[in-house]
N, C-alpha and C positions, 0 to 999 in steps of 0.2 A: 740844936745844931746837929745836922746829919753826920754820920760817920763816913770815913773815907777808907778805901782799901789801899794797903801799902804792900810793897814787895821789897824785901831786904835780903840782899845776897851776902852771905858770909863765906870767908875763905875756908873755914873749918867744916868738916863733915860731922853732922850731929845725928844721933840716933833718934827715932820717933819718941822715945821716952822723955825727951826734952820739951815736948809740946806744952806741958803744964808750966814750965818756966817762962814761956813766951806768950802769955795771955791767951792760950788756946789757938794761936796761929798755926796754920798748916805748915809742916816742915816737908820740904821736898829736896831730895839729893840732886846735885848738879853733876852731870857727866864729867869725869876727871877729878872729882873731889869738890867739896864745898856743899853748902846748903842754902836754900832759899826759904825764907819765912814769908808767908803771905796771908793776909786776911784783913778784916775791918778793925779799925781802932776808933773809939768814940770821939776823941778830940786830940788836940796838940799835946796836952799834958800826958795822955796815955802813950803817945809816940815818944815823947821825951823820956818817960819812965822806962819804956822798952829799950831805947838806945842806951840809957844809963845801965840797964841790966846787962846788955851785950858788952858794954865797956867794962863793967865790974867782973865779968867772966873772962876778960882778956881775949875776946874773940875779935877777929878782923872783919870789919865791914868793907865790902867791896862797892856796893851801891845801895842807895835808898831811893825808892821811887813811889810816888803816889799815883795809883792807876786812875785813868779817866773814868768817869761814871759809866757804868755798863761794861767796862772791860773786865774780862776774867783773867785770872792768874795764868801766866804762861812762862814759867821759869826758863831762862836761857839754858839750853842743854850743852852749850859750847863755851869754852873758855880758853 
């Protein structure tokens, strides 16, 4: 089963050192605060585990989006 690329926007601003906590996903700041996590996840279990980790860290999820095949990450710079 092929992996899918996900984009998860968080309300909290995270420093790049958090990358290891989020399965190596790219962390990108959002203008005005917040962070976007983006990258491939191998399956639904990996997505579920990542969402649980976000929940356990008491972070606020604003959006979760699976990117269409071939689309690259483009975090929204506005909020």
